[in-house]
Each structure stands twice: as C-alpha cells, then as structure tokens.
N, C-alpha and C positions, 0 to 999 in steps of 0.2 A: 661565919659569924654566928653569935649568940643570940638571936633574936629576941629571945624567951627574958635574957637579961637585960634590953635595950628598955631604958626608962625616959621620960622627959625632965628629969633633973638632970641625967647624964648627956642629953642632946643638948641643953642649955648650957651646962658646965662649958662642953668643947666650944661653944659658939662664942661664950665670953671669952673664953681662953685665947681665940683668934683676932677677936678687936684688936688690941694693940699694933699688932702685924699690919693692919687697913688703915689705923688714923693718920698716917702723914698722909693719905690720898685722899680719904673723905672729909677733913677738914678744910683744904684748899677748894674742893669743889663743890662744896658747900658755902663758903665765901664768895666764891665766884658768882654762884646762883644767885644769893642773896643780894648782890651786887648789881648784875642784870636785871632780877625782877622787881628791884625798887627803882634804879638809876634812869631804866631803859623803856619807854615806853611805844609801843606797836601801833601805828595806823594802818588799819587795813585798807585794801583798794577800794571800797566804797565809802572812805570817811574823811572826815577834814579832823585836824586838830588845831585848838588855839590854846596857848599856854598861859597859865595865871600863874604872875610872881607874887609871893605874898612877905619874903623877908628879902631884903636885898637894896640895891642902889635905883632899880628902875621897878617898881611895885604895881599890881594891876594887871589888867589884860593886855595882851602884846597882841599888835595887830598884824604879824605875822602866822600866815595860813600854814600850819603843815601838812603834808600828804604822804603819801603811804610811805611806809617804811618804819625803822626805828630812830627813838630821837630821844636824847638826854634830857633827864628830868632830876632835879636834885629832889634827895627824898626827904621823909618825915614831914610834909606841909609847909616845905619851903616853894616848891614851884608844884604846879598840879596842871594837865594834859587833858582838856574838857574835847570829848571825840562829837561829832555828830555826822550823821547819815549824809552821803553826798548825793545817792541816785534816789530814783522817783518814791514820795511818800503816797500814801492812801490815808485820807480821812472819811470815813461812811458814816453817813444820816440813814437809818434803816430800823425797822419795826422788827425785820426779819433776819436775826445776828448770824444765822447756818449760810446767808448767801453772800454774807460780807466776805472781804478778803481776810485771810488770817493772822496777819501780820498789820492790819489796820487797826487805827483808834477807832473806836464805834459810839455812837450818840443817835440819841432817838432820831426818827423821821420827823422832817421839818412840817411842822403845823401850818399851813398858808392858807391866810384868805383871798380868795378870788376878786376881781374886780364886779364881779355881780352878786357877792355877798356871802357865798357858800365858801366850807371848809374842805382843805384837800389834803391828806398825807404825803409827802413826798420822798422817795428813798432816792438820795444823792453819793453820787459817789467825788469827793473831790480829790484831784491828782495835783501834788505840790513837789518842788525841791528846794534845799536853801542853795540859796544862789551865794553867800555872805555871812559865812559863821562868825567873823568878828562881829559885823553889825547885827545879827542874831543874837549873841550873847551879851553884847552892850545894850538893846533894847528890850531883849525879853528875858535872857536869863539862860543857865548852865541848864541840863539836864533836859527833859521833856517838855519843859515850859513852854518851848514854841507853841507845843500843843493845847496845851492849857491855857495859856496869856497870848498866844498869837494867832491860833485857827480857830478853837472853839467858838470865842465869844463874837466872830465877826461872820461866822459862816451863815446861821438862820436868818440874823439881821438882813443881810444881804441877798438873799435867795428869797425873803419875803418882799425884799423891795424889786427884785425884779419878777421872778416869777409870778408875785401879787397884781401885777397889771393884764394878767390875761383874765380871760373869761371860763366859766367852769368847762364849755366845748371845745375852747383853744388848747386845753391841756392834750386835746387829741390828734391835735394839728402838728404833726413831726417838723415841719421848716420854722413854724410861729416858735414851738417849744423849745427848738436847738436855739434859735435866735437870741431868746429871754436865756439861757443857760451861758450862751458867751455873754449876754451882759452881766450877768451876776459873775462872771470871770473877770470879766474888766473890773466890777466894782470890787472885788475880792483882791485884786492886782495894786486897786490906790491905796487900798489900805494895809497890804502886806507886805509891799516891796520894799518900803523905806524900814521893815527890819528884818530884810535880807530873805523873804520868802519868795517864791514865783509859783504862781497858779498856772500851772499848765492845761487843764481841762475840767471843765465841771460838767458830771454825765448824771443827767436825770433817767434813773434805770427802771423808776414803777412810781405810779402814782394812785391812791386810792381815797375815794369820796366817802360818804355816808353809804350803807347797804341799799338804803331806799333811793338816795340819789343815783348812787350807781346803777342800779336797775333801771331807774327811768332812763338814765341816762344812753344806758349801753339796749334800752328797748328802741329808743329815737335814732340812736345810730344804727341799728338794725335797719329800721324803717327808710332813713336814709341811703341806705346802700341798697336798699331793694329798689327804691326809685333810681337809683345810679345805675344799679345792673340793669334794671328796665329799658333805661335811656342808651345802655351800652349795646343792651340785644338791637333797639331798634337802629341806633346808630350802624350797627353791624350788618343789619339787613338792607337799610339803605346802601351800604357799599359794597354788600354782595351783589346787590341789582346792579349797582354800575360796573361791577368787575365783570358781571355777566352780560351787560349790555356791550363795553370795551368789546369782550371778548367775541359776541356773535359780529359788532362790526369790523372787528379784526379778521375773522372768519370770510364775511362778505365781499372785504376786501380784498383778500387772498382770491378768492373765486372770478371776483372781477378782472383781478390781473392774469389769472390763470387764463380766462377765457379771452383778454386781450391779447396775453401771448399767442394763444392758438390762432387766432382771427390774425395775428401778425404773421405767423407763420405761413398759413393759407395764402395772404397776400403776397406775401413774398415768393411763394412755392407758383402762384398764379403769374406774378411779374416773370419768374425763369422760366416758365413753361413758355409764356409769351415771347419771351426776348429770342427762347431758342427754336421758337417757330416761325419769328420772323427773321432770325439770322437764318435759318434754313430755306424759307422762300426764297428771301435774298440769293442767297447761295442759287438755288435752283436757276431763279430769274438768271441770274449771270451763266450760269451753264447754260439753259437754251439760247440766251441770244448768243453766248458765243458760239453753239451749234449753229443756230440761224446762220450768223456771221461767217461760220466753216462753209456752209452750203452755199453762201452768198459768193465768198470768195472761189469756190469750185465752179458755181454756175459760170462766174466772170473769167476764170482760167478754161473753160472749157469753148468760151467765145473767142477768146485772143488766137493770135498766131499760133499753129503748130495743135491744137484743139482738135483737128481730121484726125491729125496722125494717132493722138491718144485714145479717138475713139474706134479707131482702127484696132488699136492694140489692145481696146476693151472686148473688143468683138472675135477677136483671134483669141481671148479668153475663153468668150463662149463658146468658142469651137472646139475648144480642149477639152471638153466634157462630153463631145458626141463622138460615139465608136463609129458609127455609119448611119447616112444620111443620104436620101436618094433626091437628090435634084435636078432640074434640068439644066445641063449644061450648053444649050443652044437655044436659039430663037429669042425673043424681046424680052422673056423673064428667064433667062439663064443664068446661070451662075458660076464663075470661075472664082474658087476658093483663092487660087493664086492671085487674079487680078484685082488688087486693092483698090484701085479707084473705080472697078465698078461695086464694090461693097459699098463704097460711101458715096457714091451716087444711088444705090439704090436706097439709103438710109435717108435721102434728102438732104445731105450734107456736100458743101460746096468740095469740087475737086480739090486734093490735095497739089500745093505747090512745092517743089523740090527747092 
C-alpha cells in the first residue's frame, strides 16, 4: 500500500461511498432507538413512578404507582413520568459541610434558644423516606419540591419546639437529648405524614454554644466529673474493703471447717480405737471365761466315775519320760509300777473299781 499517497480527502471519499450500503440497516435502528428512548421510561429499583397525562380523556396525575421496570409513555409532552426516590434520604443541618453525607441536602445548623435563655447551634441529621409518591406530588409538587416545600420549612421550627425545652446543661445529658430528638421526630411526622413523607429518625450529631459559654460549661463539667470520680473512688475503696472483709471471713470459715473436720476425724478415730479395744476386751473376756469353764469342766470330769483311771493313765505318761529310776519295791513305801492300785492309793485317790 502506498501510504505516502493517502490523504484525508481520499479516506472521506471512500467512507461516503460505502454509506448507501448501510442505510437500509441504520435507518430502522435509528427509528427503533427514537421510539424506545421517547416512548418508554425506565424506573430504577430504588424509585417510584407517577404518570401525568396532559392530553387525553383522563388528564392530570394518575394514582397508580409505577415500580421498577420499563413503562410506556406517549412522548412529545402528551404524558410525563415523575420519578421519586424509594430509599432513605438524608437532610442535614450543619455548619460543617465536610461532615455531611455526600448526597444529602444541606442547610445551616439549627440555632436554638434553650429554656434558660442561651443559644446553641445544633447539627442534626433527618432521615426520612417517601411513603406515598402520589400524595407527595399532589400536595408538594414534582421534582425536589418535597425538600424545598416539604422538609426544609418544617425542620428547624420543630427542632426549636422540642430541643428548646432543654436547659443548657441538659444538652450534655444523652438520655434527655435522645428523648427530645424522638419528640422532634413525632412533631415532624405529624406535619409530613399527610404529604407522603415519613421521618425515620432525628439524630443530634453535634452542638456548640458561644466560645465563652462553652468554656464555662466544660470547666463546670470537668469539676463535676472530678467530683464523680472521687465519689467513685470512695465507693470503690468501700467495696474493696467489703470484698477484703468477706474474703477474710471466708478464709476464717474455711479454717474453722478444716479444724472441725480434723476434730471430727480424731473423734471418729478415737471412737474406732475404743470400739476395737472394747470388742477385743470382750473377746478376751469370753476366751478367759471359756478357758475357765474348760478347766472347771475338766476338774468336774476328774471327779466323776472313771477319773481314777484317767489319772493312772496320766501317771503312766509321766513314767514314759523316765529311763531309769531307783525306787524301793518292798516295804511300806515300796512301789510296784505294775500295781496300778497301789499307785492310785499312793497319790491319795480312791481305789479304782472295775
């Protein structure tokens, strides 16, 4: 390709020459685009739609609320579609624009006189939503008029009515401040609900008095906090002493219980030893009595018939242990071991009877 001979005129000439080929395709596409862009309106997921008919049988605002999707509208001013946000909106009253929400409508901070005569600038965030778009456009108007003619004229007067009931110091009391903010929400809803707007919350974000008054209040609050701190420390010391006392009493009770346990063990051990000794003594007594009874029975047996024979047998056992014994066998004291009767007589027993 000869690049040196290519000029803009040649390029434009070639493009213009090819246009007739694409015209049958481009013209219908362009017509379809015009129809879609002018005859259909897209309602986003976070939007409501209210149709207005300017020419036709039923002119004016239509009560039907259109939700997300494409909706047919006759173009060229015959019909219009008004769109309103469905999600939570924010209206800011603040002197510090950089702290406000990005898409929020902003206004100067509310200048409120307290019940004790001082003035305070209050930063407030109003969170609201559109609950009925038809009622809204019928009473307030289209576009952003719900902010200009609905929210804006009512916010500061209602804040003054509710927050103005507080004293200077009560602004530092979170529960009281929150209660008054809820009261402001109720007052705003009384005014705005008939217009299709619901206030979800009123948030007091920051408040500021004049510099001198602010300094005095802060100094007083610091002194009050110091007093509260000292009181808290005193209560803490009292509680610590109480805890220490309870701990000591508990330890003493534990020691007492341990000693009681040891005494109980010693007592039970002594009782056990006494029981063992008693039973052992009783057993020994029974054994001694049995031995005595045994001896008594043996003695009685020795005195019964045949005892002399038993004694003779015992004497025979005595003689068994002798190897040699020299005894006289004649005379008055002679002993004949073979003469059992003489042995019995010698020991002083009765003569045995057959």
